[in-house]
N, C-alpha and C positions, 0 to 999 in steps of 0.2 A: 522509517518515516522520512528517510532522506534520499533513497533511491528506490524506484519502483519500475518494474517492467511488466508488460502484458504481451504474451505470446500466444498465437492461435496455432494449434496443431489439428490434426484431422478430426479427432473426436472429442476435443476438449479445449479449454483455455487455461493458461497457466499465469498466475499473478505472483510475483516474487518481490519482496521488500526487504531492504537493509535498513536497520535502525541505527543511526549515529547519534551518540550522546556524549556529554562530558563525563569523564570517569568519576566525578564527584556525585553524579546523580545515582540514586538508588536503583538497583536492578529490578526489573519488572517481575511480577509473579508469573509462573508458568501458565500457558494457556489452559483454560478450563471452560466448561459449559455453564451458561447462565440463562435463566428464563426471564425474558423481558417482553412484556405485553404478549404473553402466550407464544413467543417465538423462542426457539432454542438457538442461542448465539454463542459461538466459540471465539474466545479472544484472550490474549495475554493482557493482564491488567497493570497499568502504570502504578508504581508504588507511591508516587507523590500526589497525584490528583485523582486516581481511581478510574481514569479513562483508558483509552487504548488507541493504537495507531493502525491496528489491523483486526477486522472483525468479519466473521462469516456466519450467515444465518441459514437455518434449515429451510428457509423459503427461497434459497438460491441467490441471495444478495451478498455481495462482497464489498466492503468499504475499506479503503486504505488511505492513510493520511500522510501528507508531506508538509513540513514547515514552510511557510511563506507562500506567496502567490507567483507573481511574474518577476519580481526583483527583490533584492535584499532590503529589508526594512529596519528601521530603528525600533527596538522594543521599548514599550512604555508600560511596564507592569506597575501596579497589579491589574490584571485583566479580570473581567467579570466572570468568565468561565473558561475552563480548559478546553482547548481544541479537541482533545481526546474524548471529552464528555460530549461535545457536539457530534462527533462521529458516532458514538453509541446511541445518542438520541436519534440520529438519522437512520441507522440500520434498524432501530426499534420501531420507527414510524411505519404506518400502513403504506404510505407512498413516500419514498425517500426524496424524490424530486420535488414533490409538493412541499415537503418539509423544508428543503433547502430554499425554495422560493419564499416561504412564509416566515421562517425563523428570523428573529431579531439578532443580528450579529454585531450590534454596536458594542464597542469595547471588547471585542474578541480579536485576538492576534491573527494576522493573515495566515491563510492556509490553502492547501490544494487537497481535494479528495478525489480519488479515482473510484468510481462507483460502477459496479457490475450488477445489473438487474437481469432477469431472465431474457436473454437475447439482446440486451441493450447495454452499451458502454458509454459512460459520461465522464467528462472531466469538469469538476466543479471548483471554482476558485473564489476566494474572498480576499480582496486586496486591502482591506481596512476601511474602504469606503463604498465599494461596489461589488455586487455578486456577478460572476461570469459563469455561464453554463454552456458547455459544448458537447454535442453528441458525436461520438467517434465511430468509425467503420469497424464493426466487429471482426472483420476478416484481416485487419491490419495487425502489425506488431509495433509496440510503443515502449519508450523509456522516458522516465521523468527523473530529474535531479533537483533537490531542494535549492531554491534560490538563496536561502540564507547561508548555505555552506559552500556553494560552488559558483564561481564567476562564469560569465557567459561563455568565454572561450573554453573553459573546462567542461561546461555542460555540452558544448558542441563536440569536444574531443570524446567525451564519454558516449555520446550518441553515435559517433563514428565507430567506436569500439563495438558497440551493440550491433550496428548494422553489419559490420564485418563478421561478427559472430553468427548472426542470422544467415548471412549468405554462405558462409564456409562450413556450417554445421549440417551435414547430411543426417536426416532423421533426428530432428530436435526432440529431446525428451526433457522431462522435469529434472532429471539428474544432471543433464548437461547445463541447463539454465542455472540450477543451484550451484554448480561448480563455477560457472562464469561469474556469479555474484559473490563467490567466496574467495576471490583473489584481488590483490591490489593492482595487478597488471603493471607492475614495475613502478608504481607511484603510491607510496604510503600516505601522501598528503591528499591526493584526489582520486585514488583508485576506488574500486567498489567496496573493498574492505580498507578502512582508513585507520591510521594510528598517528595522530598529529602531536606535535610538541606542545600544542595548546591544551592537550588533554581530551580532545575530541577523538572518539574511538567508535568503531562499529561494534555494537553490543550483540546483535542477533540478526538472523536471516529467517524470514517467515515466508512460506509459500503455500498456495492452494492450487490444486488441480481440479478444475470444475468440469465435470462430465454431465451427461444426461441424467444419471441416476444418483450421483453422490458428489461430495466434496472431500478430497483428500487434503488434510491439513498437516503441514510439516513446520516445526519451529525449532531452530537450532540456536541455542544460547552459546555464543562464542566465548563469553567470559568464564562460564562455568563448565564449558564443554559438555553440555547436556542437550539431548534431543527429545522432542515430543512429537509423536505421530498419532493421528486420529482420522477416522473416516466417518463422515456424517451423511446419512441418507437425506435427500431433499424431498420436499412434498410434491414437487412437480418437475417435469422435464424443463431444464433451464438453458440448454444449448440447442439452437436450431441447426439443422444440417446446412452446410455452406451452400449447397445447391438450392435449398429453399430460399435463402437470403438473396441469391442472385436471380 
């Protein structure tokens, strides 16, 4: 929920997320299937609030959460509802974008949600006062870093590392992206896998490979050194051919 990348390959898109938390926080439950509003949804469940930072639906919708919006904010708990529960409400909804437009976010902590719908990619932000919705080019590659954990110059450096990886990697695969997310790149404070003296640590890496027919879901628990893999068929084709989009 603190670093997310979106990479387009020839026949799929790949969304990868690193979850950074304080070591005092309880570890999340392993990913599992849940039936919400007649949808089959796969996600790891947060032990504290019962929400999630990464969810995939058999309707071809992927929703990934980052803490904060555009800049670091001062937290004012208690909040009315967990951001992780908002994410599950969104992916459960018949229309996730309509849900975002209509949901009351008063007294909800700022967040960013990367939302993939069939052939459509959105960046959704709540800054504590205003909702921001941005449609992104599905043929692009993107990376996001949580504004609550990373300063602007660090975010720019991480973006540069990502761009270098994209340019220098011939034949990008899910495994190569996973490996990129699994290293600190020489900086345990601000790399992609962090281990800070403050107790902030990367707990897990979650990745989906979304193709026309199915979603491959990989979750690696770095604390327990456990891996979860599952493939979920989707109800409809969810990735358009790049030629069709152009």
